[in-house]
C-alpha distance (Angstrom), angle and dihedral (degrees) to the residues before:
residue distance angle dihedral
M1 . . .
I2 3.77 . .
W3 3.74 115.8 .
F4 3.87 114.7 -167.8
G5 3.77 119.2 -166.3
P6 3.83 143.2 156.5
A7 3.83 93.6 -82.6
P8 3.89 115.5 84.6
L9 3.88 114.5 -119.6
I10 3.92 96.0 -1.2
G11 3.80 102.7 45.1
S12 3.70 91.6 -145.5
P13 3.81 135.6 -4.0
T14 3.71 90.2 -118.6
Y15 3.94 96.6 55.7
T16 3.81 94.5 88.3
T17 3.83 92.9 57.1
E18 3.78 94.0 37.2
G19 3.84 92.0 50.1
L20 3.74 92.0 50.0
E21 3.79 92.6 50.9
A22 3.72 92.8 45.9
M23 3.78 90.0 51.3
N24 3.79 92.0 47.8
R25 3.86 91.6 50.6
W26 3.74 90.0 49.8
L27 3.90 95.7 48.6
D28 3.95 87.9 43.9
A29 3.79 88.3 53.5
V30 3.70 96.5 47.5
E31 3.86 91.1 47.6
A32 3.81 91.9 50.1
D33 3.83 94.1 47.8
Q34 3.72 107.8 109.9
R35 3.84 95.9 176.8
K36 3.83 116.8 121.5
L37 3.77 93.6 -109.4
T38 3.72 129.0 128.8
L39 3.86 117.9 -99.6
E40 3.83 88.0 -107.5
E41 3.79 90.1 52.7
K42 3.65 94.1 48.8
I43 3.91 92.7 51.2
A44 3.86 91.4 52.6
A45 3.81 93.6 43.6
D46 3.78 98.5 45.0
R47 3.82 97.3 45.3
P48 3.88 106.5 130.9
E49 3.82 123.0 -129.0
A50 3.86 90.3 -107.9
A51 3.74 94.4 55.9
H52 3.84 96.3 79.6
D53 3.83 134.6 91.7
R54 3.74 109.5 -72.1
C55 3.84 132.8 -153.1
V56 3.88 118.5 -170.0
P57 3.69 105.6 173.8
S58 3.80 118.9 176.6
E59 3.71 134.9 -169.1
A60 3.80 93.8 -119.1
A61 3.85 89.1 54.6
E62 3.71 100.8 37.5
E63 3.84 92.7 127.3
L64 3.71 91.0 53.9
V65 3.91 103.3 42.6
R66 3.92 127.5 19.6
E67 3.65 133.7 164.4
V68 3.73 117.8 -120.4
E69 3.95 134.3 -176.0
V70 3.76 112.3 -118.2
P71 3.87 111.7 -165.7
G72 3.71 110.0 -114.1
V73 3.95 92.5 8.6
G74 3.68 105.9 57.3
K75 3.76 131.3 -144.0
V76 3.83 113.9 -3.4
C77 3.77 136.3 163.3
E78 3.70 125.6 -108.6
S79 3.68 126.0 -173.8
P80 3.86 111.1 -170.6
L81 3.88 95.7 174.5
V82 3.82 93.4 50.2
E83 3.80 94.0 39.3
T84 3.73 95.6 51.6
R85 3.90 102.3 30.3
F86 3.75 97.5 43.5
A87 3.81 100.8 34.2
T88 3.83 116.1 122.4
T89 3.77 121.0 -118.6
R90 3.81 88.6 -112.6
A91 3.81 91.0 55.2
V92 3.84 89.5 50.2
A93 3.72 89.1 50.8
G94 3.78 91.4 54.0
E95 3.89 110.0 -87.7
S96 3.83 110.6 146.9
I97 3.78 123.2 -109.7
S98 3.76 88.5 -101.5
T99 3.92 90.4 72.6
D100 3.73 90.1 -160.3
N101 3.72 98.5 134.9
M102 3.79 106.6 105.0
E103 3.75 96.5 177.3
C104 3.82 119.6 14.4
Q105 3.68 127.0 -142.1
L106 3.84 110.6 -118.3
K107 3.76 133.9 -124.3
P108 3.84 127.0 -169.1
L109 3.71 119.8 -94.2
R110 3.78 112.8 -94.6
Q111 3.78 124.1 -175.0
S112 3.89 87.7 -148.1
D113 3.80 89.5 65.0
Y114 3.73 90.8 66.7
Y115 3.86 101.5 48.1
P116 3.04 129.6 171.1
I117 3.90 85.4 30.8
T118 3.87 111.2 83.5
F119 3.77 125.2 -163.0
T120 3.63 132.3 -146.2
A121 3.90 116.0 -122.3
E122 3.86 87.7 -105.9
Q123 3.84 93.6 49.1
W124 3.82 89.3 49.1
A125 3.68 94.0 50.1
Q126 3.89 88.4 47.8
L127 3.80 90.0 53.1
K128 3.83 93.9 48.3
K129 3.72 88.9 50.1
V130 3.80 93.3 51.4
F131 3.77 92.2 44.8
P132 3.83 103.7 34.0
T133 3.85 96.1 157.5
G134 3.92 95.4 41.8
V135 3.83 135.8 -97.5
C136 3.84 133.4 -77.9
D137 3.83 114.5 -68.4
F138 3.75 100.8 -152.8
S139 3.88 90.8 179.7
R140 3.84 87.5 76.3
P141 3.69 130.9 60.9
G142 3.88 115.9 -94.9
V143 3.90 121.4 -97.7
G144 3.73 106.8 -72.9
Q145 3.95 91.1 -4.1
Q146 3.76 112.6 158.9
K147 3.69 136.1 178.2
T148 3.84 113.8 -92.8
I149 3.84 119.4 -99.3
P150 3.79 102.8 -124.8
W151 3.86 129.5 -147.1
Q152 3.78 100.6 13.3
T153 3.74 113.0 169.3
Y154 3.74 128.1 -166.8
Q155 3.90 96.2 -166.0
S156 3.82 123.7 115.9
D157 3.75 122.7 -108.5
P158 3.85 105.0 -108.9
Q159 3.89 90.9 -142.3
G160 3.81 99.0 48.2
G161 3.70 110.1 10.6
A162 3.85 93.1 -124.4
V163 3.77 122.8 127.0
I164 3.76 109.7 -91.9
S165 3.74 96.9 -139.4
G166 3.82 138.2 -24.5
G167 3.77 128.3 3.0
K168 3.73 128.8 28.5
P169 3.89 134.7 -105.4
L170 3.81 116.1 -78.9
G171 3.80 114.5 -103.5
R172 3.86 122.0 -127.2
A173 3.71 116.8 -52.7
P174 3.83 114.2 -96.8
A175 3.79 118.0 -106.6
D176 3.81 113.9 -84.2
S177 3.81 92.8 12.7
G178 3.91 125.9 133.0
E179 3.75 93.4 50.6
G180 3.91 125.0 142.2
W181 3.74 130.7 34.7
T182 3.86 95.6 -32.0
S183 3.77 94.1 56.9
A184 3.87 95.2 102.9
S185 3.72 91.2 53.1
F186 3.90 92.6 58.2
A187 3.82 96.8 39.9
G188 3.74 92.2 114.5
W189 3.85 93.1 48.9
L190 3.85 91.6 53.8
K191 3.81 95.3 59.4
């Protein structure tokens, strides 16, 4: 989901909490769904209304966020100032909005990749010196990049006590752990 709002970068100070609550309602609904559907069908069917792209333009922030009509898609938000001023160097170089490529595969430097920009011989030599092994090729998956493994659980099966799928139970808590403001949340784990 992409939520645009009047505040640059964050959209709105409430989006973090609202997003977590929407995801929690979604996961709860999928878990409670007893219909004989595939997991993929349940995920699609049980999606809450709040778990969709959001556009909250405001008159005060009209230059930051505006709603536009895209043929075949409908109304969407665009935020030219945020998208250009706050973009990362990797996004400008072609990385997707998912930003999940931790180590990119490389491709050789080619002047044609930068058209219509032209370089002097000295500038091109400097670029080759800075990037001797090449530059990121965001058209290819990252080094060692894999698809995620969805829906792992680390809960015990109530009938047999075995792990249902994925992972393994946590071991004993390390000595002196669970201190600080989160200690009450982990009280059961520390026993």
